[in-house]
Structure formats: structure tokens, C-alpha cells
C-alpha positions as CSV (number, residue, x, y, z in Angstrom):
1,M,-10.6,285.3,117.6
2,S,-10.4,288.6,120.0
3,Y,-6.5,290.2,120.6
4,Q,-5.6,292.8,122.9
5,T,-2.4,294.3,122.3
6,T,-0.1,296.0,125.2
7,L,2.7,296.8,122.8
8,N,3.1,300.5,122.3
9,T,5.7,303.1,120.7
10,R,7.8,301.9,123.8
11,P,7.0,298.0,123.7
12,F,9.4,296.5,126.0
13,M,10.0,299.0,128.9
14,Y,12.3,297.4,131.0
15,I,13.4,299.9,133.0
16,E,10.0,301.2,133.7
17,T,8.5,297.5,134.5
18,K,11.5,297.2,137.2
19,K,10.1,300.5,138.8
20,V,6.8,299.1,139.3
21,A,8.0,295.3,139.8
22,Q,9.6,296.8,143.1
23,R,6.6,299.0,144.0
24,L,4.7,295.4,144.0
25,Q,7.6,292.8,145.8
26,N,7.5,295.8,148.3
27,G,3.9,295.3,149.1
28,Q,2.3,298.0,147.0
29,S,-1.1,297.3,145.5
30,P,-1.7,297.5,141.6
31,D,-3.7,301.0,142.6
32,E,-1.7,302.0,144.9
33,V,1.4,301.7,141.7
34,R,-0.7,303.3,139.4
35,A,-1.4,306.6,141.4
36,A,1.8,306.8,142.3
37,A,3.4,306.3,138.7
38,I,0.7,309.5,138.2
39,E,0.7,311.7,141.4
40,Q,5.2,311.0,141.4
41,N,5.9,310.5,137.8
42,F,8.3,307.9,138.9
43,L,7.8,306.5,135.3
44,Q,9.2,310.0,133.9
45,L,6.7,310.1,131.3
46,P,5.6,313.6,129.7
47,S,1.4,312.8,130.2
48,R,-0.9,312.0,132.7
49,A,-2.2,310.0,129.6
50,R,0.8,307.8,128.9
51,Q,1.9,307.4,132.5
52,L,-1.8,305.6,132.9
53,A,-1.4,303.8,129.7
54,A,2.5,302.8,130.4
55,V,1.5,301.8,133.7
56,N,-1.6,299.7,133.0
57,A,0.4,297.9,130.1
58,I,2.9,296.9,133.0
59,L,0.3,295.7,135.4
60,K,-1.3,293.9,132.5
61,R,2.2,291.8,132.1
62,L,3.6,291.4,135.7
63,V,0.1,290.4,137.0
64,V,0.7,286.8,135.2
65,L,4.2,286.4,137.0
66,D,4.1,284.4,140.3
67,D,6.0,285.8,143.5
68,Y,9.0,283.2,142.5
69,L,9.0,285.2,138.6
70,L,8.8,288.5,140.0
71,R,11.5,288.1,142.5
72,Q,13.4,286.6,139.5
73,F,12.7,289.3,137.3
74,L,14.1,291.8,140.0
75,V,17.0,289.9,140.7
76,A,18.4,287.6,137.9
77,D,20.9,288.6,135.4
78,R,19.8,291.0,132.5
79,E,19.3,288.1,130.1
80,T,17.2,286.2,132.2
81,S,15.5,289.2,133.7
82,N,14.8,290.6,129.9
83,L,12.9,286.8,129.3
84,I,11.2,286.9,132.3
85,L,9.7,290.4,131.0
86,L,9.5,288.5,127.1
87,Y,7.6,285.7,129.4
88,A,5.0,288.3,130.8
89,L,4.4,290.4,128.2
90,M,3.8,287.0,125.5
91,D,1.2,285.5,128.4
92,S,-0.3,288.5,128.5
93,D,-0.7,289.6,124.8
94,K,-2.1,286.7,122.6
95,L,-1.2,288.1,119.2
96,F,2.5,288.8,120.1
97,Q,2.6,285.2,121.6
98,E,1.5,283.9,118.1
99,F,4.2,286.1,116.2
100,M,6.7,284.5,118.5
101,R,5.6,281.1,118.4
102,Q,4.9,281.0,114.2
103,V,7.3,283.3,113.0
104,Y,10.3,283.4,115.3
105,L,10.2,279.9,116.7
106,Q,10.4,278.2,113.8
107,K,12.8,280.6,112.1
108,I,15.1,280.1,115.0
109,M,14.2,276.3,115.1
110,G,15.2,276.7,111.0
111,M,18.8,277.6,111.7
112,E,17.3,281.1,110.3
113,T,19.2,284.1,110.9
114,S,17.3,287.5,110.0
115,L,13.7,288.4,110.6
116,T,12.4,291.8,108.8
117,K,9.3,293.8,109.1
118,Q,8.0,292.3,106.4
119,D,8.1,288.8,108.4
120,G,5.8,290.5,110.9
121,L,3.4,292.0,108.3
122,K,3.1,289.1,106.5
123,F,2.1,287.1,110.0
124,L,-0.3,289.9,110.5
125,A,-1.8,290.0,107.2
126,E,-2.1,285.9,107.5
127,K,-3.9,287.4,111.1
128,S,-6.3,289.1,109.2
129,T,-8.0,286.4,107.3
130,Q,-8.8,284.8,110.6
131,S,-9.7,287.6,112.7
132,K,-12.6,290.4,112.4
133,Q,-10.4,292.2,114.7
134,V,-7.1,292.4,112.8
135,A,-8.8,292.9,109.6
136,Q,-10.0,296.2,110.3
137,W,-6.6,297.3,111.7
138,T,-5.4,299.9,108.9
139,E,-1.9,299.2,106.9
140,A,-0.8,302.2,109.5
141,T,-1.2,300.3,112.5
142,Q,-0.5,296.8,111.4
143,S,3.1,298.3,110.2
144,R,3.4,300.1,113.5
145,L,3.1,296.5,115.4
146,A,5.4,294.9,113.0
147,T,8.1,297.1,114.0
148,A,7.4,297.1,117.4
149,Y,7.5,293.3,117.5
150,L,11.2,293.8,115.9
151,Q,12.0,296.6,118.9
152,V,11.2,293.7,121.3
153,L,13.3,291.5,120.1
154,R,16.1,293.8,119.9
155,D,15.5,295.0,123.5
156,C,15.4,291.8,124.7
157,N,18.5,290.3,122.3
158,L,16.8,287.8,120.5
159,L,17.5,290.3,117.5
160,Q,21.6,291.6,117.6
161,D,22.5,293.5,114.5
162,G,19.6,292.1,112.9
163,R,20.4,288.2,113.5
164,L,18.2,286.2,115.3
165,V,19.9,284.6,118.4
166,K,18.0,282.2,121.0
167,G,17.6,283.7,124.9
168,I,19.9,281.9,127.7
169,L,18.0,281.6,130.8
170,A,19.4,281.0,134.1
171,P,19.4,277.3,135.2
172,D,17.2,277.8,137.9
173,V,14.4,280.2,136.2
174,A,14.6,277.5,133.0
175,Q,13.8,274.5,135.4
176,Y,11.4,276.5,137.2
177,L,9.3,277.4,133.9
178,K,9.9,274.1,132.3
179,R,7.7,272.5,135.5
180,H,5.7,276.0,136.2
181,G,5.0,277.9,133.2
182,E,3.2,277.6,129.9
183,Q,4.6,275.1,127.8
184,A,4.3,277.2,123.9
185,I,5.8,280.2,125.9
186,Y,8.7,277.9,127.5
187,E,9.5,277.0,123.8
188,V,9.7,280.2,122.6
189,L,12.4,281.4,124.8
190,I,14.7,278.0,124.9
191,G,13.9,278.4,121.0
192,S,12.9,274.9,120.5
193,R,10.2,272.5,121.2
194,V,10.0,270.2,124.4
């Protein structure tokens, strides 16, 4: 299996994603948003390369959201908005989705409360036996990715003070995702199988 990850040193990018989503909601095309990110530097990043990398990663995530989810990402409470972004991240990054299902969901359903970098490294070691691509990654790359996974969980408040917690979606968004979303991702968001 081939994996393409959008996680970097600032993996969640909530504020930046809100800025891009607002521009899309206002009718700008992805190309217009990309140009503005570079010309206006509205993401406030130090170099053209970082601006382009960030806006491309964000657009890749947001493209998986339909109009309803994009609108809810912009107007819902912070917790629901975080989980919609997590949904987009999982839908656009299959390796991260597998981590969330195979590690986070299993732990939260088993009433385990801790998740460490070692859990992420163990997951990646297992994936390296299943994927030539992951097997070619250096230890440093795998270490950065395991760190990024934990950072995403902290940023969306599913890991608080070193303890795992279940997310809480607004009821209307939860019902929408249950009917229209990808079931595997929905289960992670609610922390149980349906």
C-alpha cells in the first residue's frame, strides 16, 4: 500500500485551515487561494516554500469536505470544528487514519487512557513490515511522524494532559456524519464502533 502523509512539523494547522476554508466558502477557487497564500502571505509563514507546502496540505484536506461540513467547520463550536478538521485529515491521510483506528480507537474502546510516542513508533514499525514505502523511512522520519500524531491528538483535544479522551461532536454534525460520512472515520470521532 502506498501512503502519502500531509503531516509536518505543524500537523494540525487549525487557524491556517480556518483562513483557507473561509476563502473557499467566499467563492475563491483553490488556485486563487494558493496564489493569495503566496502573494499576500495570509498564512503568515516565513518562506514561499513553507507557504506553498502549507496551503497545498490544507487544500488537500479541505477538498474532502462537502459544502455542509465546510460550513460547519467554520461556524460550529471549537470542539466540533476540531473534529471536522480531524475527519478531513484522516480522510486525506490513510496512514494517519489507520493509526487512529488501530491505536487511538482500540485504546479508547479498551478504556486505556494513555497514548505515547512509543505507541506511534510501534504502529509505524508494524506498518514497515506491510509497506515498502514505510520500510524505507528513516528512524528520524518515523520519530517525527509519531510525534506529529501525538501533536494532532493534543491539538484537537483528544489527548489532554497525557490522557486520551473521546471527542464530542455537535448532534447535528454527528447525525450528518453518521448518514453521509465514512463509517471508519466516524467511529474514531465518536470513540466507538457503530
